[in-house]
py3Dmol code that shows the C-alpha trace and the ligand (Angstrom):
import py3Dmol

protein = """\
ATOM      1  CA  MET A   1      28.540   2.906   4.678  1.00  0.00           C
ATOM      2  CA  ALA A   2      26.774   2.346   1.328  1.00  0.00           C
ATOM      3  CA  ARG A   3      23.494   4.002   0.817  1.00  0.00           C
ATOM      4  CA  PRO A   4      20.411   1.718   1.090  1.00  0.00           C
ATOM      5  CA  LYS A   5      19.140   0.318  -2.229  1.00  0.00           C
ATOM      6  CA  ILE A   6      15.513   0.761  -3.228  1.00  0.00           C
ATOM      7  CA  ALA A   7      14.111  -1.320  -6.108  1.00  0.00           C
ATOM      8  CA  LEU A   8      10.910  -0.132  -7.720  1.00  0.00           C
ATOM      9  CA  ILE A   9       9.334  -2.872  -9.777  1.00  0.00           C
ATOM     10  CA  GLY A  10       7.015  -1.070 -12.235  1.00  0.00           C
ATOM     11  CA  ALA A  11       8.015   2.374 -13.569  1.00  0.00           C
ATOM     12  CA  GLY A  12       4.560   3.641 -14.417  1.00  0.00           C
ATOM     13  CA  GLN A  13       2.666   6.442 -12.727  1.00  0.00           C
ATOM     14  CA  ILE A  14       3.226   5.284  -9.153  1.00  0.00           C
ATOM     15  CA  GLY A  15       6.717   3.850  -9.833  1.00  0.00           C
ATOM     16  CA  GLY A  16       7.987   7.173 -11.305  1.00  0.00           C
ATOM     17  CA  THR A  17       6.465   9.119  -8.394  1.00  0.00           C
ATOM     18  CA  LEU A  18       8.090   6.701  -5.861  1.00  0.00           C
ATOM     19  CA  ALA A  19      11.456   7.183  -7.490  1.00  0.00           C
ATOM     20  CA  HIS A  20      11.176  10.955  -7.320  1.00  0.00           C
ATOM     21  CA  LEU A  21      10.111  10.886  -3.647  1.00  0.00           C
ATOM     22  CA  ALA A  22      12.778   8.352  -2.664  1.00  0.00           C
ATOM     23  CA  ALA A  23      15.449  10.461  -4.244  1.00  0.00           C
ATOM     24  CA  MET A  24      14.181  13.753  -2.835  1.00  0.00           C
ATOM     25  CA  LYS A  25      14.065  12.258   0.651  1.00  0.00           C
ATOM     26  CA  GLU A  26      17.486  10.674   0.162  1.00  0.00           C
ATOM     27  CA  LEU A  27      16.212   7.282   1.281  1.00  0.00           C
ATOM     28  CA  GLY A  28      18.799   5.593  -0.880  1.00  0.00           C
ATOM     29  CA  ASP A  29      19.878   4.758  -4.433  1.00  0.00           C
ATOM     30  CA  VAL A  30      16.983   3.832  -6.711  1.00  0.00           C
ATOM     31  CA  VAL A  31      16.648   1.115  -9.322  1.00  0.00           C
ATOM     32  CA  LEU A  32      13.556   1.450 -11.520  1.00  0.00           C
ATOM     33  CA  PHE A  33      12.616  -1.789 -13.227  1.00  0.00           C
ATOM     34  CA  ASP A  34      10.012  -2.219 -15.886  1.00  0.00           C
ATOM     35  CA  ILE A  35       9.398  -4.542 -18.894  1.00  0.00           C
ATOM     36  CA  ALA A  36       8.651  -1.459 -21.048  1.00  0.00           C
ATOM     37  CA  GLU A  37      11.955  -0.505 -22.687  1.00  0.00           C
ATOM     38  CA  GLY A  38      13.044   3.117 -22.267  1.00  0.00           C
ATOM     39  CA  ILE A  39      10.456   4.050 -19.657  1.00  0.00           C
ATOM     40  CA  PRO A  40      12.473   3.252 -16.523  1.00  0.00           C
ATOM     41  CA  GLU A  41      15.659   4.637 -18.148  1.00  0.00           C
ATOM     42  CA  GLY A  42      13.947   7.814 -19.237  1.00  0.00           C
ATOM     43  CA  LYS A  43      12.250   8.427 -15.838  1.00  0.00           C
ATOM     44  CA  SER A  44      15.495   7.687 -13.999  1.00  0.00           C
ATOM     45  CA  LEU A  45      17.495  10.162 -16.059  1.00  0.00           C
ATOM     46  CA  ASP A  46      14.800  12.809 -15.824  1.00  0.00           C
ATOM     47  CA  ILE A  47      14.691  12.511 -12.015  1.00  0.00           C
ATOM     48  CA  ALA A  48      18.479  12.428 -11.719  1.00  0.00           C
ATOM     49  CA  GLU A  49      18.515  15.693 -13.683  1.00  0.00           C
ATOM     50  CA  SER A  50      16.278  17.264 -11.034  1.00  0.00           C
ATOM     51  CA  GLY A  51      18.988  16.473  -8.408  1.00  0.00           C
ATOM     52  CA  PRO A  52      21.094  19.606  -8.924  1.00  0.00           C
ATOM     53  CA  SER A  53      18.144  21.890  -8.361  1.00  0.00           C
ATOM     54  CA  GLU A  54      16.719  19.823  -5.601  1.00  0.00           C
ATOM     55  CA  GLY A  55      20.113  19.148  -4.019  1.00  0.00           C
ATOM     56  CA  PHE A  56      19.767  15.440  -3.331  1.00  0.00           C
ATOM     57  CA  ASP A  57      22.435  12.727  -3.442  1.00  0.00           C
ATOM     58  CA  ALA A  58      21.011   9.563  -4.879  1.00  0.00           C
ATOM     59  CA  LYS A  59      21.881   7.402  -7.889  1.00  0.00           C
ATOM     60  CA  LEU A  60      19.072   6.393 -10.205  1.00  0.00           C
ATOM     61  CA  LYS A  61      19.139   3.579 -12.690  1.00  0.00           C
ATOM     62  CA  GLY A  62      16.472   2.313 -15.086  1.00  0.00           C
ATOM     63  CA  THR A  63      16.529  -1.316 -16.165  1.00  0.00           C
ATOM     64  CA  GLN A  64      14.761  -4.350 -17.719  1.00  0.00           C
ATOM     65  CA  ASP A  65      17.207  -6.697 -15.971  1.00  0.00           C
ATOM     66  CA  TYR A  66      16.357  -8.191 -12.577  1.00  0.00           C
ATOM     67  CA  ALA A  67      20.003  -8.625 -11.862  1.00  0.00           C
ATOM     68  CA  ASP A  68      20.139  -4.855 -11.225  1.00  0.00           C
ATOM     69  CA  ILE A  69      17.929  -5.152  -8.201  1.00  0.00           C
ATOM     70  CA  ALA A  70      20.484  -7.440  -6.524  1.00  0.00           C
ATOM     71  CA  GLY A  71      20.838  -6.808  -2.825  1.00  0.00           C
ATOM     72  CA  ALA A  72      17.924  -4.295  -2.634  1.00  0.00           C
ATOM     73  CA  ASP A  73      16.933  -3.349   0.938  1.00  0.00           C
ATOM     74  CA  VAL A  74      13.372  -2.406  -0.117  1.00  0.00           C
ATOM     75  CA  CYS A  75      11.298  -3.458  -3.140  1.00  0.00           C
ATOM     76  CA  ILE A  76       8.097  -1.627  -3.903  1.00  0.00           C
ATOM     77  CA  VAL A  77       5.894  -3.392  -6.474  1.00  0.00           C
ATOM     78  CA  THR A  78       3.532  -1.511  -8.782  1.00  0.00           C
ATOM     79  CA  ALA A  79       3.983  -3.720 -11.835  1.00  0.00           C
ATOM     80  CA  GLY A  80       0.751  -4.623 -13.564  1.00  0.00           C
ATOM     81  CA  VAL A  81      -2.209  -2.725 -14.898  1.00  0.00           C
ATOM     82  CA  PRO A  82      -4.368  -0.115 -13.082  1.00  0.00           C
ATOM     83  CA  ARG A  83      -8.130   0.124 -13.480  1.00  0.00           C
ATOM     84  CA  LYS A  84     -10.077   2.300 -15.898  1.00  0.00           C
ATOM     85  CA  PRO A  85     -13.510   3.881 -15.262  1.00  0.00           C
ATOM     86  CA  GLY A  86     -16.158   1.235 -14.751  1.00  0.00           C
ATOM     87  CA  MET A  87     -13.650  -1.416 -13.616  1.00  0.00           C
ATOM     88  CA  SER A  88     -13.376  -2.723 -10.147  1.00  0.00           C
ATOM     89  CA  ARG A  89     -10.012  -3.590  -8.580  1.00  0.00           C
ATOM     90  CA  ASP A  90     -11.027  -7.233  -8.729  1.00  0.00           C
ATOM     91  CA  ASP A  91     -11.274  -7.084 -12.564  1.00  0.00           C
ATOM     92  CA  LEU A  92      -7.471  -6.855 -12.622  1.00  0.00           C
ATOM     93  CA  LEU A  93      -6.948 -10.198 -10.887  1.00  0.00           C
ATOM     94  CA  GLY A  94      -6.073 -12.510 -13.762  1.00  0.00           C
ATOM     95  CA  ILE A  95      -3.623 -10.281 -15.539  1.00  0.00           C
ATOM     96  CA  ASN A  96      -1.903  -8.968 -12.451  1.00  0.00           C
ATOM     97  CA  LEU A  97      -1.553 -12.461 -10.942  1.00  0.00           C
ATOM     98  CA  LYS A  98       0.692 -13.453 -13.865  1.00  0.00           C
ATOM     99  CA  VAL A  99       2.698 -10.276 -13.279  1.00  0.00           C
ATOM    100  CA  MET A 100       3.075 -11.153  -9.523  1.00  0.00           C
ATOM    101  CA  LYS A 101       4.521 -14.566 -10.534  1.00  0.00           C
ATOM    102  CA  SER A 102       7.393 -13.039 -12.568  1.00  0.00           C
ATOM    103  CA  VAL A 103       7.965 -10.245 -10.048  1.00  0.00           C
ATOM    104  CA  GLY A 104       7.948 -12.702  -7.070  1.00  0.00           C
ATOM    105  CA  GLU A 105      10.524 -14.909  -8.818  1.00  0.00           C
ATOM    106  CA  GLY A 106      12.664 -11.901  -9.736  1.00  0.00           C
ATOM    107  CA  ILE A 107      12.764 -10.770  -6.127  1.00  0.00           C
ATOM    108  CA  ARG A 108      13.318 -14.291  -4.828  1.00  0.00           C
ATOM    109  CA  ASP A 109      16.361 -14.735  -7.066  1.00  0.00           C
ATOM    110  CA  ASN A 110      17.849 -11.286  -6.680  1.00  0.00           C
ATOM    111  CA  ALA A 111      16.740  -9.560  -3.481  1.00  0.00           C
ATOM    112  CA  PRO A 112      15.683 -12.239  -0.976  1.00  0.00           C
ATOM    113  CA  ASP A 113      16.545 -10.044   2.036  1.00  0.00           C
ATOM    114  CA  ALA A 114      14.418  -7.056   0.920  1.00  0.00           C
ATOM    115  CA  PHE A 115      11.386  -5.611   2.656  1.00  0.00           C
ATOM    116  CA  VAL A 116       8.687  -5.867   0.032  1.00  0.00           C
ATOM    117  CA  ILE A 117       5.758  -3.541  -0.272  1.00  0.00           C
ATOM    118  CA  CYS A 118       3.160  -4.465  -2.830  1.00  0.00           C
ATOM    119  CA  ILE A 119       0.800  -1.851  -4.304  1.00  0.00           C
ATOM    120  CA  THR A 120      -0.607  -3.755  -7.272  1.00  0.00           C
ATOM    121  CA  ASN A 121      -4.364  -4.376  -7.194  1.00  0.00           C
ATOM    122  CA  PRO A 122      -6.445  -6.218  -6.222  1.00  0.00           C
ATOM    123  CA  LEU A 123      -4.116  -5.527  -3.291  1.00  0.00           C
ATOM    124  CA  ASP A 124      -4.776  -8.067  -0.590  1.00  0.00           C
ATOM    125  CA  ALA A 125      -4.858 -11.044  -2.983  1.00  0.00           C
ATOM    126  CA  MET A 126      -1.852  -9.838  -4.969  1.00  0.00           C
ATOM    127  CA  VAL A 127       0.309  -9.414  -1.864  1.00  0.00           C
ATOM    128  CA  TRP A 128      -0.695 -12.884  -0.701  1.00  0.00           C
ATOM    129  CA  ALA A 129       0.325 -14.344  -4.114  1.00  0.00           C
ATOM    130  CA  LEU A 130       3.489 -12.288  -4.234  1.00  0.00           C
ATOM    131  CA  GLN A 131       4.584 -13.714  -0.887  1.00  0.00           C
ATOM    132  CA  LYS A 132       3.904 -17.234  -2.098  1.00  0.00           C
ATOM    133  CA  PHE A 133       5.718 -16.724  -5.425  1.00  0.00           C
ATOM    134  CA  SER A 134       8.729 -15.033  -3.793  1.00  0.00           C
ATOM    135  CA  GLY A 135       8.990 -17.379  -0.873  1.00  0.00           C
ATOM    136  CA  LEU A 136      10.200 -14.477   1.340  1.00  0.00           C
ATOM    137  CA  PRO A 137       9.265 -14.555   5.031  1.00  0.00           C
ATOM    138  CA  ALA A 138       5.700 -13.346   5.533  1.00  0.00           C
ATOM    139  CA  ASN A 139       6.795 -10.562   7.871  1.00  0.00           C
ATOM    140  CA  LYS A 140       9.003  -9.132   5.100  1.00  0.00           C
ATOM    141  CA  VAL A 141       6.183  -8.872   2.539  1.00  0.00           C
ATOM    142  CA  CYS A 142       3.232  -6.490   2.983  1.00  0.00           C
ATOM    143  CA  GLY A 143       0.807  -4.406   1.043  1.00  0.00           C
ATOM    144  CA  MET A 144       0.150  -0.678   0.969  1.00  0.00           C
ATOM    145  CA  ALA A 145      -3.538   0.236   1.232  1.00  0.00           C
ATOM    146  CA  GLY A 146      -4.381   1.170   4.801  1.00  0.00           C
ATOM    147  CA  VAL A 147      -1.976   4.173   4.923  1.00  0.00           C
ATOM    148  CA  LEU A 148      -3.616   5.593   1.766  1.00  0.00           C
ATOM    149  CA  ASP A 149      -7.150   4.784   2.823  1.00  0.00           C
ATOM    150  CA  SER A 150      -6.658   6.367   6.225  1.00  0.00           C
ATOM    151  CA  ALA A 151      -4.906   9.403   4.642  1.00  0.00           C
ATOM    152  CA  ARG A 152      -8.022   9.881   2.480  1.00  0.00           C
ATOM    153  CA  PHE A 153     -10.182   9.550   5.537  1.00  0.00           C
ATOM    154  CA  ARG A 154      -8.026  12.071   7.456  1.00  0.00           C
ATOM    155  CA  HIS A 155      -8.154  14.510   4.571  1.00  0.00           C
ATOM    156  CA  PHE A 156     -11.925  14.434   4.393  1.00  0.00           C
ATOM    157  CA  LEU A 157     -12.207  14.715   8.206  1.00  0.00           C
ATOM    158  CA  SER A 158      -9.907  17.704   8.326  1.00  0.00           C
ATOM    159  CA  LEU A 159     -12.036  19.450   5.754  1.00  0.00           C
ATOM    160  CA  GLU A 160     -15.226  18.680   7.701  1.00  0.00           C
ATOM    161  CA  PHE A 161     -13.812  19.890  11.039  1.00  0.00           C
ATOM    162  CA  GLY A 162     -11.766  22.730   9.601  1.00  0.00           C
ATOM    163  CA  VAL A 163      -8.665  21.630  11.500  1.00  0.00           C
ATOM    164  CA  SER A 164      -5.123  20.645  10.455  1.00  0.00           C
ATOM    165  CA  MET A 165      -4.683  17.170   9.013  1.00  0.00           C
ATOM    166  CA  LYS A 166      -1.807  16.771  11.466  1.00  0.00           C
ATOM    167  CA  ASP A 167      -4.298  16.649  14.339  1.00  0.00           C
ATOM    168  CA  VAL A 168      -6.582  14.060  12.726  1.00  0.00           C
ATOM    169  CA  THR A 169      -5.855  10.389  13.083  1.00  0.00           C
ATOM    170  CA  ALA A 170      -7.918   7.779  11.311  1.00  0.00           C
ATOM    171  CA  PHE A 171      -8.244   4.087  11.211  1.00  0.00           C
ATOM    172  CA  VAL A 172      -9.161   1.816   8.300  1.00  0.00           C
ATOM    173  CA  LEU A 173      -9.249  -1.944   8.491  1.00  0.00           C
ATOM    174  CA  GLY A 174     -10.008  -4.859   6.251  1.00  0.00           C
ATOM    175  CA  GLY A 175      -9.368  -5.394   2.543  1.00  0.00           C
ATOM    176  CA  HIS A 176      -8.620  -2.578   0.122  1.00  0.00           C
ATOM    177  CA  GLY A 177     -11.924  -2.583  -1.667  1.00  0.00           C
ATOM    178  CA  ASP A 178     -15.522  -1.620  -1.424  1.00  0.00           C
ATOM    179  CA  THR A 179     -15.766  -3.569   1.887  1.00  0.00           C
ATOM    180  CA  MET A 180     -12.964  -1.705   3.688  1.00  0.00           C
ATOM    181  CA  VAL A 181     -13.835  -0.745   7.270  1.00  0.00           C
ATOM    182  CA  PRO A 182     -13.100   2.859   8.242  1.00  0.00           C
ATOM    183  CA  SER A 183     -13.587   2.927  12.033  1.00  0.00           C
ATOM    184  CA  LEU A 184     -15.181   5.987  13.705  1.00  0.00           C
ATOM    185  CA  ARG A 185     -14.333   4.785  17.171  1.00  0.00           C
ATOM    186  CA  TYR A 186     -10.627   4.580  16.487  1.00  0.00           C
ATOM    187  CA  SER A 187     -10.424   7.841  14.519  1.00  0.00           C
ATOM    188  CA  THR A 188      -9.851  11.047  16.425  1.00  0.00           C
ATOM    189  CA  VAL A 189      -9.304  14.801  16.313  1.00  0.00           C
ATOM    190  CA  ALA A 190      -6.430  15.483  18.726  1.00  0.00           C
ATOM    191  CA  GLY A 191      -7.271  12.220  20.559  1.00  0.00           C
ATOM    192  CA  ILE A 192     -10.997  12.888  20.814  1.00  0.00           C
ATOM    193  CA  PRO A 193     -12.810   9.917  19.132  1.00  0.00           C
ATOM    194  CA  LEU A 194     -15.345  10.818  16.423  1.00  0.00           C
ATOM    195  CA  PRO A 195     -18.406   9.464  18.274  1.00  0.00           C
ATOM    196  CA  ASP A 196     -17.566  11.954  21.104  1.00  0.00           C
ATOM    197  CA  LEU A 197     -17.315  14.776  18.565  1.00  0.00           C
ATOM    198  CA  ILE A 198     -20.782  13.815  17.265  1.00  0.00           C
ATOM    199  CA  GLU A 199     -22.072  13.889  20.902  1.00  0.00           C
ATOM    200  CA  MET A 200     -20.424  17.318  21.375  1.00  0.00           C
ATOM    201  CA  GLY A 201     -22.360  18.567  18.359  1.00  0.00           C
ATOM    202  CA  TRP A 202     -19.256  19.371  16.278  1.00  0.00           C
ATOM    203  CA  THR A 203     -20.517  17.156  13.479  1.00  0.00           C
ATOM    204  CA  THR A 204     -23.370  14.744  12.755  1.00  0.00           C
ATOM    205  CA  LYS A 205     -23.568  10.992  12.332  1.00  0.00           C
ATOM    206  CA  GLU A 206     -24.904  11.564   8.771  1.00  0.00           C
ATOM    207  CA  LYS A 207     -21.853  13.648   7.831  1.00  0.00           C
ATOM    208  CA  MET A 208     -19.540  11.038   9.271  1.00  0.00           C
ATOM    209  CA  ASP A 209     -21.341   8.276   7.337  1.00  0.00           C
ATOM    210  CA  ALA A 210     -20.977  10.240   4.150  1.00  0.00           C
ATOM    211  CA  ILE A 211     -17.254  10.669   4.781  1.00  0.00           C
ATOM    212  CA  VAL A 212     -16.846   6.931   5.435  1.00  0.00           C
ATOM    213  CA  GLN A 213     -18.546   6.237   2.085  1.00  0.00           C
ATOM    214  CA  ARG A 214     -16.400   8.815   0.299  1.00  0.00           C
ATOM    215  CA  THR A 215     -13.351   7.127   1.796  1.00  0.00           C
ATOM    216  CA  ARG A 216     -14.525   3.702   0.562  1.00  0.00           C
ATOM    217  CA  ASP A 217     -15.073   5.211  -2.878  1.00  0.00           C
ATOM    218  CA  GLY A 218     -11.788   7.284  -2.705  1.00  0.00           C
ATOM    219  CA  GLY A 219     -10.006   5.357  -5.418  1.00  0.00           C
ATOM    220  CA  ALA A 220     -13.008   5.305  -7.752  1.00  0.00           C
ATOM    221  CA  GLU A 221     -13.494   9.062  -7.350  1.00  0.00           C
ATOM    222  CA  ILE A 222      -9.994   9.689  -8.709  1.00  0.00           C
ATOM    223  CA  VAL A 223     -10.340   7.063 -11.469  1.00  0.00           C
ATOM    224  CA  GLY A 224     -13.515   8.814 -12.525  1.00  0.00           C
ATOM    225  CA  LEU A 225     -11.745  12.171 -12.743  1.00  0.00           C
ATOM    226  CA  LEU A 226      -8.566  11.013 -14.396  1.00  0.00           C
ATOM    227  CA  LYS A 227     -10.304   8.642 -16.846  1.00  0.00           C
ATOM    228  CA  THR A 228      -7.044   7.086 -17.995  1.00  0.00           C
ATOM    229  CA  GLY A 229      -5.700   5.459 -14.839  1.00  0.00           C
ATOM    230  CA  SER A 230      -5.827   5.572 -11.094  1.00  0.00           C
ATOM    231  CA  ALA A 231      -4.357   7.642  -8.268  1.00  0.00           C
ATOM    232  CA  TYR A 232      -0.603   7.856  -7.928  1.00  0.00           C
ATOM    233  CA  TYR A 233       0.622  10.792  -5.826  1.00  0.00           C
ATOM    234  CA  ALA A 234      -0.957   9.718  -2.550  1.00  0.00           C
ATOM    235  CA  PRO A 235      -0.406   5.964  -3.147  1.00  0.00           C
ATOM    236  CA  ALA A 236       3.332   6.675  -3.712  1.00  0.00           C
ATOM    237  CA  THR A 237       3.565   8.873  -0.626  1.00  0.00           C
ATOM    238  CA  SER A 238       1.908   6.205   1.459  1.00  0.00           C
ATOM    239  CA  ALA A 239       4.319   3.500   0.355  1.00  0.00           C
ATOM    240  CA  ILE A 240       7.299   5.787   0.959  1.00  0.00           C
ATOM    241  CA  GLU A 241       6.068   6.312   4.540  1.00  0.00           C
ATOM    242  CA  MET A 242       6.175   2.538   5.069  1.00  0.00           C
ATOM    243  CA  ALA A 243       9.572   2.141   3.407  1.00  0.00           C
ATOM    244  CA  GLU A 244      11.015   4.924   5.557  1.00  0.00           C
ATOM    245  CA  ALA A 245       9.626   3.235   8.681  1.00  0.00           C
ATOM    246  CA  TYR A 246      11.548   0.113   7.761  1.00  0.00           C
ATOM    247  CA  LEU A 247      14.794   1.771   6.629  1.00  0.00           C
ATOM    248  CA  LYS A 248      14.986   4.022   9.675  1.00  0.00           C
ATOM    249  CA  ASP A 249      13.616   1.412  12.173  1.00  0.00           C
ATOM    250  CA  GLN A 250      11.009   3.949  13.196  1.00  0.00           C
ATOM    251  CA  LYS A 251       8.557   1.405  14.740  1.00  0.00           C
ATOM    252  CA  ARG A 252       5.685   3.320  13.081  1.00  0.00           C
ATOM    253  CA  VAL A 253       2.179   2.033  13.845  1.00  0.00           C
ATOM    254  CA  LEU A 254       0.643   1.923  10.399  1.00  0.00           C
ATOM    255  CA  PRO A 255      -2.312   0.062   8.878  1.00  0.00           C
ATOM    256  CA  CYS A 256      -1.179  -2.200   6.114  1.00  0.00           C
ATOM    257  CA  ALA A 257      -2.038  -5.519   4.443  1.00  0.00           C
ATOM    258  CA  ALA A 258      -0.066  -7.843   6.679  1.00  0.00           C
ATOM    259  CA  HIS A 259       0.013 -11.642   6.922  1.00  0.00           C
ATOM    260  CA  CYS A 260      -2.442 -12.714   9.565  1.00  0.00           C
ATOM    261  CA  ASP A 261      -2.090 -16.119  11.094  1.00  0.00           C
ATOM    262  CA  GLY A 262      -4.743 -16.112  13.765  1.00  0.00           C
ATOM    263  CA  ASP A 263      -4.489 -12.314  14.205  1.00  0.00           C
ATOM    264  CA  LEU A 264      -7.958 -10.759  14.477  1.00  0.00           C
ATOM    265  CA  GLY A 265      -9.327 -14.282  13.785  1.00  0.00           C
ATOM    266  CA  VAL A 266      -7.857 -14.433  10.264  1.00  0.00           C
ATOM    267  CA  LYS A 267      -5.865 -17.494   9.114  1.00  0.00           C
ATOM    268  CA  ASP A 268      -3.138 -17.420   6.436  1.00  0.00           C
ATOM    269  CA  MET A 269      -4.353 -14.358   4.666  1.00  0.00           C
ATOM    270  CA  TYR A 270      -3.245 -10.811   4.000  1.00  0.00           C
ATOM    271  CA  VAL A 271      -5.715  -8.191   5.093  1.00  0.00           C
ATOM    272  CA  GLY A 272      -5.511  -4.600   6.346  1.00  0.00           C
ATOM    273  CA  VAL A 273      -4.676  -4.499  10.049  1.00  0.00           C
ATOM    274  CA  PRO A 274      -2.696  -2.134  12.326  1.00  0.00           C
ATOM    275  CA  THR A 275       0.984  -3.105  12.403  1.00  0.00           C
ATOM    276  CA  VAL A 276       4.301  -1.935  13.814  1.00  0.00           C
ATOM    277  CA  ILE A 277       6.892  -1.427  11.023  1.00  0.00           C
ATOM    278  CA  GLY A 278      10.543  -1.309  11.952  1.00  0.00           C
ATOM    279  CA  ALA A 279      13.860  -2.880  10.935  1.00  0.00           C
ATOM    280  CA  GLY A 280      12.297  -6.353  11.391  1.00  0.00           C
ATOM    281  CA  GLY A 281       9.746  -5.613   8.747  1.00  0.00           C
ATOM    282  CA  ILE A 282       6.143  -6.162  10.049  1.00  0.00           C
ATOM    283  CA  GLU A 283       7.211  -6.538  13.674  1.00  0.00           C
ATOM    284  CA  LYS A 284       3.783  -6.823  15.154  1.00  0.00           C
ATOM    285  CA  VAL A 285       0.130  -7.028  14.173  1.00  0.00           C
ATOM    286  CA  VAL A 286      -1.835  -5.081  16.742  1.00  0.00           C
ATOM    287  CA  ASN A 287      -4.772  -7.264  17.762  1.00  0.00           C
ATOM    288  CA  ILE A 288      -7.334  -4.569  18.481  1.00  0.00           C
ATOM    289  CA  LYS A 289     -10.770  -5.400  19.843  1.00  0.00           C
ATOM    290  CA  LEU A 290     -13.641  -4.814  17.493  1.00  0.00           C
ATOM    291  CA  ASN A 291     -17.221  -4.186  18.583  1.00  0.00           C
ATOM    292  CA  LYS A 292     -20.043  -6.290  17.056  1.00  0.00           C
ATOM    293  CA  GLU A 293     -20.793  -3.931  14.146  1.00  0.00           C
ATOM    294  CA  GLU A 294     -17.080  -3.508  13.259  1.00  0.00           C
ATOM    295  CA  GLN A 295     -16.482  -7.243  13.534  1.00  0.00           C
ATOM    296  CA  GLU A 296     -19.342  -7.984  11.071  1.00  0.00           C
ATOM    297  CA  MET A 297     -17.979  -5.417   8.580  1.00  0.00           C
ATOM    298  CA  PHE A 298     -14.447  -6.792   9.034  1.00  0.00           C
ATOM    299  CA  ASP A 299     -15.678 -10.402   8.489  1.00  0.00           C
ATOM    300  CA  THR A 300     -17.467  -9.330   5.254  1.00  0.00           C
ATOM    301  CA  SER A 301     -14.289  -7.716   4.090  1.00  0.00           C
ATOM    302  CA  VAL A 302     -12.181 -10.735   4.946  1.00  0.00           C
ATOM    303  CA  LYS A 303     -14.641 -12.988   3.097  1.00  0.00           C
ATOM    304  CA  ALA A 304     -14.317 -10.820  -0.015  1.00  0.00           C
ATOM    305  CA  VAL A 305     -10.506 -11.089   0.143  1.00  0.00           C
ATOM    306  CA  GLN A 306     -10.821 -14.884   0.751  1.00  0.00           C
ATOM    307  CA  GLY A 307     -12.872 -15.145  -2.461  1.00  0.00           C
ATOM    308  CA  LEU A 308     -10.102 -13.447  -4.458  1.00  0.00           C
ATOM    309  CA  VAL A 309      -7.458 -15.679  -2.923  1.00  0.00           C
ATOM    310  CA  GLU A 310      -9.458 -18.746  -3.921  1.00  0.00           C
ATOM    311  CA  ALA A 311      -9.747 -17.286  -7.433  1.00  0.00           C
ATOM    312  CA  CYS A 312      -5.957 -16.981  -7.528  1.00  0.00           C
ATOM    313  CA  LYS A 313      -5.598 -20.660  -6.552  1.00  0.00           C
ATOM    314  CA  GLY A 314      -8.027 -21.573  -9.328  1.00  0.00           C
ATOM    315  CA  ILE A 315      -5.946 -19.640 -11.885  1.00  0.00           C
ATOM    316  CA  ASP A 316      -2.459 -20.819 -10.752  1.00  0.00           C
ATOM    317  CA  SER A 317      -2.338 -24.351  -9.385  1.00  0.00           C
ATOM    318  CA  THR A 318       1.079 -23.801  -7.733  1.00  0.00           C
ATOM    319  CA  LEU A 319      -0.739 -21.526  -5.234  1.00  0.00           C
ATOM    320  CA  ALA A 320      -3.302 -24.114  -4.183  1.00  0.00           C
TER     321      ALA A 320
END
"""
ligand_1 = """\
44
A3D
P 0.818 2.099 -14.539
O 1.143 3.538 -14.718
O 0.138 1.425 -15.659
O 2.242 1.338 -14.247
C 2.299 -0.030 -14.217
C 3.679 -0.424 -14.844
O 3.855 -1.803 -14.691
C 3.758 -0.121 -16.363
O 4.817 0.747 -16.594
C 3.973 -1.490 -16.971
O 4.857 -1.459 -18.096
C 4.596 -2.244 -15.774
N 4.520 -3.697 -15.917
C 3.503 -4.449 -16.437
N 3.854 -5.776 -16.378
C 5.092 -5.829 -15.790
C 5.936 -6.907 -15.458
N 5.636 -8.179 -15.678
N 7.104 -6.561 -14.844
C 7.425 -5.283 -14.555
N 6.680 -4.215 -14.879
C 5.505 -4.494 -15.483
O 0.009 1.838 -13.227
P 0.073 2.685 -11.843
O 1.526 2.919 -11.513
O -0.869 3.811 -11.892
O -0.561 1.558 -10.859
C 0.142 0.354 -10.583
C -0.731 -0.601 -9.768
O -1.062 -0.007 -8.518
C -2.093 -0.945 -10.421
O -2.357 -2.329 -10.256
C -3.089 -0.095 -9.586
O -4.340 -0.723 -9.583
C -2.412 -0.199 -8.259
N -2.903 0.840 -7.277
C -3.049 0.437 -5.976
C -3.412 1.332 -5.018
C -3.606 0.906 -3.609
O -3.935 1.692 -2.775
C -3.377 -0.474 -3.273
C -3.611 2.712 -5.399
C -3.470 3.065 -6.728
C -3.098 2.138 -7.651
"""
view = py3Dmol.view(width=600, height=400)
view.addModel(protein, "pdb")
view.setStyle({"model": 0}, {"cartoon": {"style": "trace"}})
view.addModel(ligand_1, "xyz")
view.setStyle({"model": 1}, {"stick": {}})
view.zoomTo()
view.show()
């Protein structure tokens, strides 16, 4: 049986890291596509040359030709520009929308059966536009943000509690932006919800609130430190977790930007919700119950995404 084919559209910081991870985990053969000549070819060759030491079997190819992604099982999209210090994700909308158009058409024409994971920001609006431009079924197109946001939340919680990250679960809902909704109630240490841990005196509400804020600002914290771009190791790892769930039909329950059509009260929009990812793509959106405070925060976040979607329609009339 042939190895699965993984197409990475965008060979920048995240794209290169994705290629390295996909090869090391032997998820399949990798095609790295970018408009920048030499970059995908150079990164592919460099990673392939790490194969003998690492001991993986995977072919890598760099290209500027969409024909090379033909028949891909998974496409992970990072094409576009990242933000610089002082920029919000939303500042990227106009330029990255144009990129989504060409990428969506490239996927439509060459890899229409792929499971597509978008990472390009502003995430929720870009994945919405990418699905429209590609015309792929909505359950086969999703966005990576929730896995990363909840990984950041889990990391900060494990530091606060002094316990293994493996025993911390965390839940983040809503759009990938300043309005994201990290949920204390649905986040646990070994199954014990955070509000119970506050009651037990293991931490305080103030400390939890500070961690929630640090999670919301997680991307900006790294942009501020790097100065020349945004995070790439953890974003790549998060998308690989989603790709692996699809390729191995793992039925993982992961938060991601999924198409909601009535789910959690959201109509025809992509927003961060808990999902089940397996061989059918986004097999299910988990319609969790929110309390009043969470619902208000979620609604604010959905409204922010809605504003960006409307802005996309204003820029490209084919989306209206
Ligand atoms: P970067 O290293 O600049 O790579 C982007 C690549 O896209 C570059 O190599 C470009 O040449 C290429 N590119 C530009 N236009 C096209 C095109 N039309 N077709 C194909 N390739 C093109 O950025 P990065 O890898 O650091 O980040 C990529 C995107 O991910 C940015 O939009 C970031 O904002 C976003 N990002 C999202 C998250 C989420 O959690 C959602 C986290 C981190 C970064």
